[in-house]
N, C-alpha and C positions, 0 to 999 in steps of 0.2 A: 295212151303211151305214158310210161312212167320215166321221169328223168332221174337217174341215179346220182348219188353224191359223188363228187370228185374223189377218186381213190388215192391213197398214199402208196399203194403197191402196184407194180406193173409186172406182167409176165411177157417176156420175149420168147416166142415159139419159133425155133429155127427149123425150117422145112426145106432145106436145100440139099439133102443127101442125094447122091446120084442113083442109088439102087443097083449098082453094078453087081454086088455080091448076092443080091436077090435074083439076079437074072432078069430084072425088069427093064422094059424099054422106055421108062419114064422116071422122073424123080421119085425117090422112095416114098416121100410123104403122100403121094397121090396114088399109090398102090392100094387096091381095095382089100380090106380085111373081110368085110361082108359086102353089102351094097354101099357101105360108106368107106371112105378113105382112112388111112392112118391118121392124117391130119384132122379129119372130122372127129375121130374117136379121141385123139389127144385133146382137142379143144373142148369136147364135152366134159372131160374131167377138169380142165382148167376152169370152166364156168361153174362147176360144182364146188370148187375150192373158194377160199375167201375172195371177196370182190376185188377186182383189179382191172387196170387198163391192160388190154391185150394187144400186142403188136406181133403180127405174123410176118416172118421174113421168108419170102417166097423166091424161087428161082425166076430169073428173067423169062417172061413169056407166060408164066403160070400165076400171075397176080390175080387174075379174074377167078380162076379156079379156087385159089386160096380164100378170096373174099366170099365166094359162095358157101364154102365150108364154114367160114367164120360166122356168117350171118345165120346159118342154120343152127350152129351151136349156141350162139349168143341169145337167141330168142328176143325177149323184150329189152335186152341190154346191148343192142347192136351199137349204141353210141360209144361203147367202150372199146370198139374194135377198129384197128387200122391194119393195112397191109403195106409193106415196103419191099423193095427189090433187094435181094441179097448180093453179096460180093463174091469174089473168086475163092474165098476160103471161109471156113466157119467163123474165124475171128473177124474177118471183114463183114460178115453177115450180122454178127452180134453188134458190131459197131454201128451198122446201119439201123438196127433196131433201137439202139441207145439214142440216136439222133431224133427218133420219133416220140420220145417220152414226154409227157406233160410236165409242166413245171412243179406241180404239187407232189409228184412221185418221190418217195424217199427210200423205198426198198425195191430192188429189181431182182426178179427171178428169171433165170435163163433155162429154157426147157427144150429138149429135143423132141420133135414130133414123132420120131421113131420109137420113143418110149410111150406109145400111144395108150397104154392101159394103166398108167400111173394113177393110183387112187388119190382123191382129193385130200385125204389126211396127210399125205406126204408134203403137199404144198403148205398146208397149215403148220406142220412141224418146222419147216424151213423158215417160214415167215416169223413164227414165234421165237425161234432162236436169234434171229437178227433183231427183232423188237426188244429182246432181252439184253442186247448190247454187243452181240458178236459182229465182227466186221464182215464175216461171211459164214455160210453154213451149207453143207451138202448132205444129201441122204446117202447112206452106205449100207451094204450088207456084209456080214463076215464071210470070208473065203472058207469054204468047207472042204474043197478038194486038197489033196496033198500036192504041193507045188515043188517043182524041180527046175533048177537052172540047167539048160541044155546048150551045148555047143557041138556043131558038126554031128548031130544025131546021137550024142553021147551025154549022159547025165554027168555033170561036173560038181553039183552041190545040191543040197536040199535047202529050201527056203522056209523060214519059220512063218507059218501062216497066221500065227497069233498077232503078228505085226501088220498084217495085210487086211485091207477092206476093199470091196468092189464099189466104186463110185457110181452114183446114178444122177439123174436130174429130176426135178429142178434144182439148180444151184442158186442160192440167194445171197445178196450182198447189199450193204448200204450203198446208196446210189453214188454218193461222192467218191467213195473208195473205188467202185468199179469204173466210174468215169476216168478217174486219175490213172488207174492201172492200164486202161486202154490207150490213154494219151501217151503214156511212157513206154509201152510195150516195145521191146527190142527184137522179139522173135515170136514165131507161132507156137501156141500151146495147144494141147489136146483138149483142155477144158478151162473154164473160167477160174476155177479154184486155183489152178497152177499159176495163172496169170496174176491173180490177186496175191498169192503167197510170194511170188517173185518180187512184188512191189513192197514187201515187208510186213504184210498183215497176216494174222493168224486166222485160219479157217477152221471152224468146229464142225463136228459131224452130228447128224441126227439119224434115227432109225429109218432105213429105206423100206422097200417092200418088194417081195418077189414078183409082183405084177408089174413092177416098173422096169422089167427087162427090156433091152434094146432089140428091136426087130431088125436083124442084120442079114440073116441067112434064110433060105427057104424053110428050114426046120423051125426057125423062130416064127415065121409067118404062119405056118401050120399050127403051131402052139397058140398063137394069138387068135386065129380063126376058131379053134376049138373052144377057147375061153369065151369069145364073143358070142358064139352060137348059143351058149347057155344064158347069156345076159345081153341081149341085143339092145341097141339104143332105141328109145321111143321115137315114134314118127313125129316129124315136125312139119309145120306149114310155113316154112321160111319164105319171106318176101323181101324183095330189094327195097320196097317202099314201106314205111310205117304208116298206120292209119293216122288221119289228121289228129293232132293233139287238141285238147280242149283247154279253155282258160283255167287257171289254177289260182288259189288263194293261199297266202301264207301269213303267219303271225310272228311278230318279233317283239322282244322286250329288252330293256337295258336299264341299269341303275348305276349311278356313280355318286360318291360322296364328295362333299366339298373338302378342300384341303390341298389342291394342286398349286403349282406355281404359275405366276403370270396372270393373264386375263382369262375370264370365263368365255368359253366357246360353246354355243348351244344352238341347235337348229341351223348350223352353217354360218352363224353370225358371231361376231365378237361383241361382248357386253362390258364395256369399260366400267370400272367401279364396282363390279360384282365379284364375289369370291369365285376362284377357279375350281373346277372339278378335277379330281385325281383320276389317273388312268394311264395305260400304256401309250395312248395317243393323246388327244386333247380332252378326252372324257366326254365328248359330245354324245350324250345318251340318246338324243333324238335321231341323229344320223346313224348311230349304231343299231337302234331298234329298227330303222328302215332297212338297213343292210340285212339284218337277221330275217325280217319278213320277206324280203325279195328272194334271198337264198332258200328260205323254207318253201316258198311257193314254187320255185323252179327245181326243188329237190337236190340242191347243190351243197348241202351241209349247213354250217352256221358260220358266224363271224370268226370264231376261234379257228376254224379250219383254214381260212384264207388270210386272216389278219392278226393272228394271235401273237403272243410274246416271243414266239420263235421266228417271227418275221420282223427283224429290227428295222427294216426299211419303213415301217409304218409308225415308228415311235414319233410322237408329236404331230402326226398328220391330222389334217382337218377334214371336214365333211366332204369337200369336193373330191379329195383323193379317194376316200372310201367309196363314195357313190359312183365315181367314174369307173373304178376297177370292178365294182359289182355289176354295173351296166355292161361292161365287157364280158364278164363271166356269163351273164344271161344271154348275151348275143351269141357267144360261142356254143351255147347249149340250145339255141334255136328259139329263144324267148325275147320278148320286149315288155317294157313296163306298161301296164294299163293305167293304174292310178294307185296312190298311196294315201292312207289316212293315219294321222298320228295324234295321240293324246299325251300331253305332258302333265305330270303331277309334281308340283313344287310350289313352295311359298314365294320363291324368287328365282329368276327375274320375272317381272310382269310382262306378259307377252302381248297384251292388247295393242300397244302402240306399234309393235314391230311384227305382228303376225303376218300381214300381207308381204312384208319384206322377206321374212323367213321362208314363206311358201314359194316366193319367186326364186330365191337362191337355191332351195332344195330341188325345185322343178327343173331349173336350168342344169343342175348337176346330173339329173336323170334324163337328159336329152329332151326336155320339154314335157315329160309326163306330168299330169296334174298331181299336186300334193296339197292336201288340206291338213291344217294344224289347229288343234284346240288345246286349251290349258285349263287346269283346275287345281284346287287345293284339296286337302283331305281333312279339313276342319280340325287341325291340330293332332290328328291321329298318325301314328307310325313315324318312320324316320323322315319322310318328306314333311309331315306335319310339324315335326320338331325342328325343321330347317337344317337337317343334316345332309341333305343331298337331293338328287333329282331322279325321278323315274319316268320312263317313256314307254308307251305301248303303241305298236304299229300293226296295221293290216295292209297287205299289198296284193294287187291283182296283176298276174302276168298273163300274156296272151301269146299265141304262136307268132313268131317273127315273119 
């Protein structure tokens, strides 16, 4: 089993349409295109797109069916999938999906399962637009038909189609903006772009795709079936249970220069009388190397992903805070710490007298997992040899929880 890094993007797949216009006796997302449902096809494209947390919003009573489709589509990334129950309207369903997002998610895409054949490139274009600074972005296609305004079966005016575009999904937004728009929504909207625009934000457009058409009528379903017949989904051997994971090893390194304010903090200890290290937190290179090694072993990214300068809550934090949070991340992903070994390269401080104390502090912060610490100098070579800073190198073993 591979543990994937915590993603910054999430896709909420709304699968609550009634299927009335299809003449179906079931929710639309569970109507078959071939031997697979619309939802299964939609999720296959989602998992071919840039990596993301995936939240499927299913009608009440169909959560198990949604989970089966999601596991089949996810393959070895099933840990990215969750299923929640939708609400009485599309807007309520999306709100339920938002409640299920992980804390690291920064960009949210909302996608209709009925647009089951949307190519992965469309997802990538939407994500890229938001990454480049847009509050929101939606895929669109130009309107090619001549448009007329009609009242009482009579044409009353022509509409300039140059000003019109047909909106598709996925529609993507910065998470904070979408959350705020949903909190303050005063009425129902037909899509999320309208909701975000009402809250005062500009939504940009990217190129859509003809394959992202919405399956609404029987004719749309026939079209989808014809397209899928030429490009069927590969067979999968989906299982509700993953094979047992095996222990994994990770490597981490960190360096900090002297020049910070206050006391030196290193290996979880305060060193009175020593020069402080500079850094966003306390500059504890030993603790930071351990964090990187553990996250690497579990496949959860690196220290910048979870504790970087865009996380002001960790400014000035000490080793116990970093290691406790890392321990929590590992636990959520199904891992526990086996052991950690760290080597420190520095002229100062002298570790011999406090090595056992430092090991005990670091071990306690990791829930009692053994930590071994060694220290060396570099015979005057490099920045550590010149006394300009500290380097630390860590190896960590994680085992299934």
